[in-house]
Every structure is written in C-alpha cells, then in structure tokens.
C-alpha positions, 0 to 999 in steps of 0.5 A: 490702099491708104491713099485710096481711103485718105482721097475717098474720106476728102472727097466725102468732106468735099460733098459734105461742104457742098450739101452744107451750102445747099441747106444754107441757100435753100433755107435763105430762099426760103425765109426771103420768099416768107418776108417778101410774100411769094408763095412758093414751096419753100416758103410753106417750109419756112413757115412750118418752121417758124411755127415749130420754133414758136412751138418749141419757145412755149415748151421751153418757156413752160420748163423754165418756169418748172425749173424755178421750182427745182432744188439746187443741186450740190455740185451746182452749188459747191462748184459750178456757180462759185466758179470752183471748177475741179480740174477734172472738168474740160476748160470750156465748162467755166465759161459755159456755166456763167451763162446758165443757171440751173432753170435753163440747165434743166430746160436743156436737159429735158429738151434734149431727152425729148428731142431724142426720143422724138428723132427716134419716134419713141412713144409717150411711155418711152419719153417718161422712162427716160425722163424719170430714170436713175441717170436722169433724176440724178443729174437733174438733183445733183445739178450737174451738166450731162443734160447738156451733153443730151442737148448737144447730141440731138443738134450735132455737129454744130454743139460738138463743144457741149457733146465734149463737155462731159466726154466720158461716153458722148465722145465715142458717138462722134465716131458715127459720122465723118463730119461729127468727127472733123467737127471734134477735130477742129474743136480740139485744135481750137481748144488747145489754142485757146487754153493749152495742152490741157489734155494733159492735165487730164491724163495726170488727174489719177484716174483709178488710182487708190485715192481716187477709188477711196474718194469716189467708190461710185465711179464703175470704170473698167478701165483698163481691162475693160478696153479689151470688150470695148474695142470689139464692140466699138467694131460693131458698133460702126455708124450707130451712135448709141451703140458707140457710146454704150461700148465705150462706156466699157473702155472709158477711164472715168464712168459715174452711173449717172453718165447713162443719162446720155443713153436714156433716150436710146431706149426708145429704139429698142424692143419694150423688153430690152427697154424695160429691163435697161431702164431697171438695170440703171437703178441697181448702182442704188444696191450700194446703200445695202450691199456696200460700195462694190454693189456700184458695179451693178452699174456696168449691167446697164452698159451690157443691156443697153448695148445689147438692146441696140444691137438685136434692134438694129439687126431686127430693122436690117431684116425688116427695113419697111418695119423700120421706117414705121417705128423709127426715123434713126439711121445709120450714119456713114 
C-alpha cells in the first residue's frame, strides 16, 4: 500500500515536471513569434500577456505613489529598517527587507489581495472589504510583512520563500498541492544549508509561556489544545488552500489577529452573508480595548466563521458545478 502511494506520488511529480517543461516551451515560442512578427496563435497570447503586464506595471506605479503617503509603521521603524529582527522571525526576513521599503510593501500587499480576489472572481465590494478589513489595515499601519505572504500565495509555487516569511497560517496552504509541498521541502533544505538548523531556534523561543503571554496578550493561539480541533478540520479541508489555513489557525503555536490577512481574499469565495459575518468578526479583537486582554480571543471566532463559510461554499459548488464556474475560478488542487 505504502509503495503504491509513493510510486503514484513520484509519477505525479514527474508529470508536473513535464507540464512545466511544456508551459516553458510554449511561452518561449510565443515570445519568439512576437519578436519575429510571425502571425500565430501563440503570438496573440504573447501580445495579450504583454498588455496585461503593462497594465499591471501602471497599477503598481500608482500604488507606489499612494504608498509614499502612508505613515511608516512601528514594526518597520523599530525592527525591519534597523536590522534588529526579533528571533521569532525566519532567517530570510533580514535579506528580504533590505530589498524593500514601506511603499513597495504597500504595493505588494494591495496587489496580492487584488490578484487573489480576482482569481476567485470576487466583486469590487468584496475587494473593498478585504482591503479595509482589520487584518489588512493592521498590517499596513503596523509596517509588517504579512502582505508579502498574500502576494506570495498569489504566485505559488515560485514564491515559497515569500509564503514562508510568516508561516503561522500560510504554511498550511502548501498542503493543498503536491508541487507546493515539494517546493516547500526544497526551500526548507536550502534554508537549513544556508542558515543552519534555524527551526530549533523557533522551537526554543517560548511561545505560549507566561512571560510571552504577559508581553503579548494579542497572541490568540489555542495551542496545544487547538490541535484537537485543527486535525479533523485539516482532513476535511484537503486540497483547499484557504480552508487549510483557516483550519491550521486553530493549531498554530503563534497567532495574532492580523495574521488573518492571508484569508481576507477568500471572502470572495463565500456567500454574501458568510463574507460579511467573517469580515465583522475580524474586527472583534478590538473589544479588548473595552473588555480587557481576554477579549483578544474573540479573534478565534474569525477562524470559525472563515472555515464554515468556505466549507458551505465548497459544498454548494460540489452540488452546482455550473454555478461555480460562473461565480468563481477556484478549483481544488490535487
């Protein structure tokens, strides 16, 4: 049984590699036809691609201009811009932030949310909800890097290092696709070869200890007991990156409410009622300002609402596949 399983997985990986080779060869032919002026179907595809890239660059330039007026967040001022990276971060955060500035992070955050909402064929109002949700605004005004993770999720599998910049939830998304799992494992090996056994540093950091809880009451993790909830939900979420992240939020050992930014584009996949409810629940951690530190855990209701909203949407899509094709481009991955 195990031998058949591994044989099937290896054959799948081989087919994935052949598909990648075909796409690369097709793309090269298309741009060669474009450069030489040959009138082929591939040339038409290349022209469309070039136009889309041009529009995307214009949007990025506009967003970059807007980003120049954004206030510089505390995390960027105290940590990322000074190189004083807290040890709870993965080691490739430091070289990554040296290539960026707050305006560029703003561009990639908004672009990542936009690309993922567009992937799910979400409406303009869903796009607005995702952008003005508490997790998104919190990340933008804090000057943190979770928006880069959203952008990375939009261009997997080549962006695994970006996705794993903040792996609290995004790491679970890799379980949705064989190629993403392999890419994650390859990057894990490469990162250990470069930076040594860095995962041991995270394991010894002391998440959930009394000192940590006293300093960071915003950490709403349910670990370790939340694993009992996460495991069956992960099983039911197989092949669905958003459901896997929502399920993983119950079992991750470190979770701030703004980490849910990675799931805000998934509002486009839900019925309107679930989308609005999930968006509203994402704001409930602010009740801690009135009810005390324990109220930060209202953020765990966001996990419940997001997972249920996606679960019912997936069941509805299974019953009405034609309706799913009309309303969303999402397809569960093997």
